[in-house]
C-alpha positions as CSV (number, residue, x, y, z in Angstrom):
1,M,-11.7,39.1,-0.4
2,R,-10.7,37.7,-3.6
3,S,-7.4,38.4,-5.2
4,V,-7.2,40.8,-8.0
5,S,-4.1,41.4,-10.3
6,A,-2.1,44.5,-9.6
7,R,-2.8,45.9,-13.1
8,R,-6.4,45.8,-12.4
9,S,-6.6,47.0,-8.9
10,S,-4.6,50.1,-9.5
11,A,-8.3,51.0,-10.7
12,I,-9.9,50.0,-8.2
13,T,-12.0,52.4,-5.8
14,R,-13.6,51.0,-2.7
15,G,-16.0,53.0,-1.8
16,V,-17.4,53.0,1.7
17,R,-21.1,54.2,2.7
18,A,-21.8,54.7,6.5
19,A,-24.9,55.6,8.4
20,L,-24.4,56.6,11.8
21,V,-26.9,55.9,14.2
22,S,-27.4,58.0,17.2
23,F,-25.4,60.8,16.0
24,L,-25.3,64.0,18.0
25,L,-26.1,67.5,17.2
26,I,-24.6,69.9,19.6
27,L,-25.4,73.5,19.1
28,A,-24.1,76.4,21.0
29,V,-24.2,80.2,21.0
30,V,-21.3,82.4,20.9
31,G,-21.2,85.1,24.0
32,T,-24.1,83.1,26.0
33,R,-23.3,80.6,28.6
34,T,-24.9,77.0,28.1
35,T,-24.9,74.1,30.0
36,A,-25.9,70.5,28.6
37,Q,-29.2,69.4,29.3
38,S,-29.5,65.9,31.1
39,I,-30.3,63.2,28.7
40,A,-33.3,61.2,29.5
41,P,-32.6,57.6,30.0
42,T,-31.9,55.6,27.2
43,P,-31.4,51.6,26.9
44,R,-28.2,52.7,24.9
45,V,-26.7,53.7,28.1
46,G,-23.4,52.0,28.6
47,M,-23.6,50.6,24.9
48,F,-20.8,49.8,23.0
49,P,-20.8,50.6,19.3
50,A,-22.9,48.2,17.6
51,V,-21.8,47.7,14.1
52,Q,-23.8,45.9,11.2
53,I,-22.0,44.9,7.9
54,G,-24.2,45.1,4.4
55,E,-22.1,44.9,1.6
56,S,-18.5,43.8,1.4
57,T,-17.0,43.4,-2.2
58,N,-13.9,44.4,-3.8
59,R,-15.9,47.8,-4.7
60,Q,-18.2,48.5,-1.9
61,L,-18.5,48.6,2.1
62,T,-21.7,49.3,3.6
63,F,-22.3,49.5,6.9
64,R,-24.2,50.9,9.7
65,V,-23.1,51.4,13.3
66,Q,-25.1,52.8,16.6
67,F,-23.5,54.4,19.3
68,G,-24.3,54.1,22.9
69,A,-25.9,57.3,24.8
70,P,-23.6,60.0,25.4
71,L,-21.7,60.7,28.9
72,L,-21.9,64.5,29.8
73,Q,-19.2,65.5,32.1
74,R,-19.6,69.4,33.1
75,L,-16.1,71.3,33.5
76,T,-15.1,74.6,34.8
77,H,-12.2,77.0,34.4
78,D,-11.6,80.3,34.9
79,G,-15.4,80.7,35.5
80,R,-16.3,79.5,32.1
81,I,-18.6,76.0,31.6
82,F,-17.8,73.6,29.6
83,T,-19.4,69.8,28.2
84,K,-16.9,67.3,27.8
85,V,-18.5,64.4,26.3
86,S,-17.8,60.9,26.0
87,V,-19.5,57.9,24.5
88,P,-18.6,54.2,25.4
89,G,-16.1,52.2,23.4
90,L,-15.4,55.2,21.1
91,D,-11.7,56.9,21.4
92,E,-11.4,60.5,22.2
93,G,-10.9,62.6,19.3
94,S,-7.9,65.2,17.9
95,A,-8.1,68.7,16.8
96,A,-5.9,71.8,16.8
97,A,-4.9,72.7,20.6
98,G,-8.3,74.7,22.0
99,A,-10.8,73.8,19.4
100,P,-13.9,71.9,20.6
101,V,-13.7,68.0,20.0
102,L,-16.4,64.9,19.7
103,P,-15.2,61.3,20.1
104,V,-14.6,59.2,17.4
105,W,-15.7,55.6,16.0
106,R,-12.3,54.2,14.4
107,Q,-12.2,50.8,12.5
108,L,-9.1,49.7,10.0
109,I,-10.8,47.9,6.8
110,A,-9.2,46.2,4.1
111,V,-8.5,47.4,0.4
112,P,-7.6,45.7,-2.8
113,R,-4.1,45.6,-3.3
114,G,-3.4,48.6,-5.2
115,G,-6.0,50.2,-4.7
116,R,-7.6,53.4,-2.8
117,A,-10.7,53.7,-0.2
118,R,-12.9,56.7,-0.1
119,I,-15.9,57.8,1.7
120,A,-18.6,57.5,-0.9
121,S,-21.8,58.3,1.6
122,A,-22.2,59.2,5.5
123,R,-25.7,59.7,6.6
124,P,-26.1,60.4,10.1
125,I,-29.2,59.6,12.3
126,V,-29.2,62.3,15.1
127,S,-30.7,61.2,18.2
128,E,-29.9,64.0,20.9
129,R,-29.7,67.5,20.1
130,F,-28.7,69.8,22.9
131,P,-26.8,73.0,23.7
132,A,-23.6,73.0,24.9
133,T,-19.7,74.4,24.8
134,I,-17.9,71.9,24.3
135,Y,-14.5,71.6,26.2
136,P,-11.3,72.4,24.2
137,Y,-8.7,70.0,23.1
138,Q,-5.6,70.1,25.3
139,P,-3.7,67.4,23.9
140,F,-1.0,66.9,26.9
141,A,-3.5,67.5,29.6
142,G,-2.0,65.2,32.8
143,E,1.3,64.8,31.5
144,S,4.9,66.1,32.7
145,S,6.2,69.0,31.3
146,L,9.5,67.8,29.4
147,D,11.7,69.7,31.6
148,V,11.6,67.5,34.5
149,D,14.3,65.4,32.5
150,R,16.8,68.6,33.3
151,F,17.1,67.7,36.7
152,V,19.3,65.0,37.5
153,D,20.9,66.0,40.8
154,Q,18.2,67.7,42.3
155,P,14.0,67.0,42.4
156,P,12.5,69.2,40.0
157,P,10.1,71.5,41.2
158,D,6.4,71.0,41.2
159,E,5.1,72.9,39.1
160,S,7.2,70.8,36.3
161,F,4.5,68.1,37.2
162,A,1.5,70.3,36.6
163,G,1.5,69.9,32.8
164,P,0.7,72.1,30.5
165,S,-1.4,75.3,30.9
166,F,-5.0,75.3,29.6
167,T,-6.0,76.5,26.1
168,I,-8.9,77.5,24.1
169,D,-8.7,79.0,20.4
170,P,-11.4,82.0,20.3
171,R,-11.3,81.3,16.6
172,A,-12.5,77.8,16.8
173,Y,-15.8,79.1,18.7
174,R,-16.9,81.9,16.1
175,A,-20.1,81.9,15.3
176,G,-21.4,80.1,11.6
177,T,-18.4,77.2,12.9
178,I,-19.5,73.4,12.2
179,L,-17.2,70.9,13.2
180,P,-16.4,68.4,11.7
181,L,-17.6,69.7,8.3
182,D,-18.0,65.9,7.2
183,P,-18.7,63.1,10.0
184,C,-16.5,60.6,8.3
185,H,-13.2,60.3,6.2
186,V,-10.8,57.5,5.6
187,T,-6.9,57.3,6.0
188,P,-4.5,55.2,4.3
189,V,-2.1,53.5,7.1
190,G,-0.1,50.6,5.0
191,D,0.3,47.7,5.1
192,A,0.0,44.3,7.4
193,R,0.4,40.8,6.9
194,D,0.0,41.4,2.8
195,L,-2.7,43.6,3.4
196,Q,-3.5,46.9,2.4
197,L,-4.9,48.8,5.0
198,A,-7.2,52.1,5.9
199,Q,-8.7,53.4,8.7
200,V,-12.2,54.7,8.6
201,E,-13.0,57.5,11.5
202,C,-16.4,58.8,12.0
203,S,-17.3,61.6,14.8
204,A,-20.1,61.0,17.1
205,G,-21.6,64.3,16.2
206,Q,-21.8,67.5,15.1
207,I,-20.9,71.2,16.7
208,Q,-23.1,73.9,15.5
209,I,-22.1,77.4,16.8
210,G,-24.3,80.2,16.0
211,R,-25.8,83.7,17.4
212,S,-29.3,81.7,18.0
213,F,-30.6,78.3,18.2
214,R,-33.7,76.5,18.4
215,I,-34.2,73.0,20.4
216,D,-35.7,70.2,18.2
217,A,-37.6,67.4,20.5
218,V,-36.1,64.2,19.0
219,R,-38.1,61.1,18.7
């Protein structure tokens, strides 16, 4: 990346254009029990994200990223059936506790000194569409309670190691909800070795919750 003066770079915006290949479209119906359909065998099974860089200048970065095939895990809680989605090489997404969440792809990019990065466009290309009720985000699942540290002279009770109880936010599953609204966003993360950095984060799919839906065949 060629250097620019601080005076010039303060006006620079590095636009990020992303094409997301093998994007997921997950459809859920309020009040209806849905389970994820099996995904047909595909060469993308086990594939890690494949990134192709197009243009990379002080002004613009374009890239295309292809995700591997999703892995669907059926989970139940209190008689309710959920589907947890994972994609090889992608991180677990984060959301408000109890809200549905999908895997995300994250990548650091360099930004001209004094400039800023923004998402100029993100174009998802849907590869699979299926009905599912996505498992709600449990931020501290599997972690012991902080109360464990209070027991010094005697062992803590077994329930202290059980972690927080299951939580679900009904408001996040209301009809008409679309998550995420934007497939990608960029966040400044500071400097490292004289580089100004930002993190691009793109979701592996989108959840659309409605009262009725149609499953379209995807080629």
